C-alpha positions in Angstrom: 86.8 117.8 40.6 85.7 121.2 41.9 85.0 124.6 40.4 84.0 128.1 41.4 80.7 128.7 39.6 80.6 132.5 39.5 83.7 132.8 37.3 83.8 129.2 36.0 87.2 128.7 37.6 88.5 125.1 37.9 89.8 124.7 41.4 91.5 121.3 41.2 90.8 117.6 41.3 91.9 114.3 42.7 92.5 110.9 41.0 91.9 107.5 42.4 91.0 104.0 41.2 88.0 104.1 43.5 85.6 106.8 44.7 86.3 106.5 48.4 86.7 108.7 51.5 90.4 109.3 50.9 89.7 110.6 47.4 87.0 113.0 48.6 89.1 114.1 51.5 92.0 115.0 49.2 89.6 117.1 47.0 88.0 118.8 49.9 91.4 119.7 51.3 92.3 121.3 48.0 89.2 123.4 48.1 89.8 124.4 51.8 93.3 125.6 50.9 92.0 128.2 48.5 88.8 129.2 50.3 88.2 132.2 52.4 86.3 132.1 55.7 83.2 133.8 54.4 79.7 132.7 53.3 80.1 129.8 50.9 77.6 127.5 49.1 79.0 124.0 48.6 76.9 121.9 46.1 77.6 118.2 45.9 75.8 115.1 44.6 74.1 112.5 46.8 77.2 110.8 48.2 77.1 111.1 52.0 80.9 111.2 52.2 81.0 114.7 50.7 79.0 116.3 53.5 81.1 114.7 56.3 84.3 115.6 54.6 83.3 119.3 54.2 82.1 119.5 57.8 85.3 118.0 59.1 87.6 120.1 56.9 86.0 123.5 57.0 86.9 124.2 60.6 89.6 126.4 62.2 91.5 125.9 65.5 90.4 128.1 68.4 93.4 128.8 70.7 92.7 127.9 74.3 95.8 129.5 75.9 97.2 126.3 77.3 98.9 123.1 76.0 96.9 120.6 74.2 94.9 120.3 71.0 92.9 123.4 70.2 89.2 123.2 69.7 88.0 123.2 66.1 85.3 125.7 65.3 83.1 125.3 62.2 83.2 128.1 59.7 80.1 130.4 59.9 78.0 131.0 56.9 78.9 127.7 55.1 75.8 126.1 53.4 76.0 122.6 52.0 73.4 121.4 49.5 72.9 118.0 47.8 71.4 117.0 44.5 70.0 113.5 44.3 69.4 112.1 40.8 67.5 108.8 40.4 66.2 106.8 37.5 63.6 104.2 38.3 61.2 102.4 35.9 62.2 104.8 33.1 61.4 107.9 35.2 64.1 110.4 36.0 63.8 112.4 39.2 65.8 115.1 41.0 65.7 115.9 44.6 67.4 118.9 46.2 68.2 119.0 49.9 69.8 121.6 52.2 72.0 119.7 54.5 73.6 122.7 56.3 72.3 126.3 56.4 68.9 127.9 55.9 66.9 128.5 52.8 67.4 132.3 52.9 71.2 131.9 53.0 71.1 129.4 50.2 69.0 131.7 48.0 71.3 134.6 48.6 74.4 132.6 47.7 72.7 131.1 44.6 71.9 134.7 43.5 75.5 135.8 44.1 77.2 132.8 42.4 74.9 132.1 39.4 72.3 134.9 39.3 69.6 132.9 41.0 68.0 129.6 39.9 67.7 126.4 41.9 70.2 124.1 43.6 72.1 122.2 41.0 75.4 120.6 40.0 75.0 121.4 36.3 78.1 123.6 36.1 80.5 120.9 37.3 78.8 118.3 35.2 79.4 120.5 32.1 83.0 120.9 33.2 83.3 117.1 33.5 81.9 116.7 30.0 84.6 119.2 28.7 87.3 117.2 30.4 86.0 113.9 28.9 85.9 115.5 25.5 89.4 116.9 25.6 91.3 114.2 27.5 91.4 111.0 25.5 91.7 108.6 28.5 88.3 109.9 29.8 86.3 109.3 26.7 83.9 106.5 27.1 84.8 103.2 25.4 88.2 104.6 24.5 91.3 102.6 23.5 93.6 105.3 25.0 94.0 103.5 28.3 96.1 104.9 31.1 98.4 102.7 33.1 99.1 104.8 36.1 96.9 107.2 38.1 99.8 109.7 38.0 99.5 109.9 34.2 95.8 110.8 34.4 96.5 113.3 37.2 99.1 115.1 35.1 96.7 115.2 32.1 93.9 116.5 34.4 96.0 119.4 35.8 97.4 120.3 32.4 93.9 120.5 30.9 92.6 122.4 33.9 95.3 125.0 33.5 94.6 125.3 29.8 90.9 125.7 30.6 91.6 128.4 33.3 94.2 130.4 31.4 93.8 129.7 27.6 90.1 129.3 27.0 87.7 132.1 26.6 84.3 131.5 28.3 81.3 133.0 26.6 79.5 133.6 29.9 82.4 135.7 31.2 82.5 138.2 28.4 81.8 141.8 29.1 80.2 144.4 26.8 82.7 147.0 25.6 80.3 149.2 23.8 77.0 149.1 21.9 77.1 150.3 18.3 74.8 150.4 15.3 75.8 146.9 14.4 75.4 145.5 17.9 77.6 145.0 20.9 81.4 144.5 21.0 82.6 142.2 23.7 85.7 141.9 25.8 86.3 138.1 26.1 87.8 136.7 29.3 89.2 133.4 30.6 88.5 132.3 34.2 92.0 133.4 35.1 91.3 136.9 33.7 88.0 137.0 35.5 89.6 136.2 38.9 92.5 138.7 38.3 95.3 136.2 38.1 96.6 137.5 34.8 96.1 140.4 32.4 96.0 138.5 29.1 94.9 135.2 27.6 97.8 132.8 27.8 99.1 130.6 25.0 99.4 126.9 25.7 103.2 127.2 25.7 103.0 129.8 28.4 
């Protein structure tokens, strides 16, 4: 799955029996379809296939003025970072690596997306935990088994839409005013924050 950190927006996901290149390519293609050609910070875990998939997909054709396949030009300003987590001999370690881009660009994009901090994948990990909590087939040691990938995919997208349109997110709230008894807040869903809607949807909507 993938998300936009700054507004906690769930961007989509892909389902497969195995975590292979085809699965990752499908997810990256979904991200590419909604992305704008502007400075982006892409944070992934330690799997090498992610980096190659992003580098292959985030390119645009350059017309050459003659017949034949156009040359593909990589998007400018795209930074790719990886987080490696290892547990050896009871010790847990985290390594952060900039695969593409420079430190200055990464720092600027981190500040723009999450207000600073370090390279991390904590936001998508929290999102994954939410999906595991709310979708019975993803709960560990569950008896609610799923027979077909299509069933899991439908549940994932239904839950993703509910998360985007129906669920207020505390980190997205805005102060309305400050009174004697404290602040009053305007609560927002990710869809409200991105401007897709003007109200919190009901699940039936």
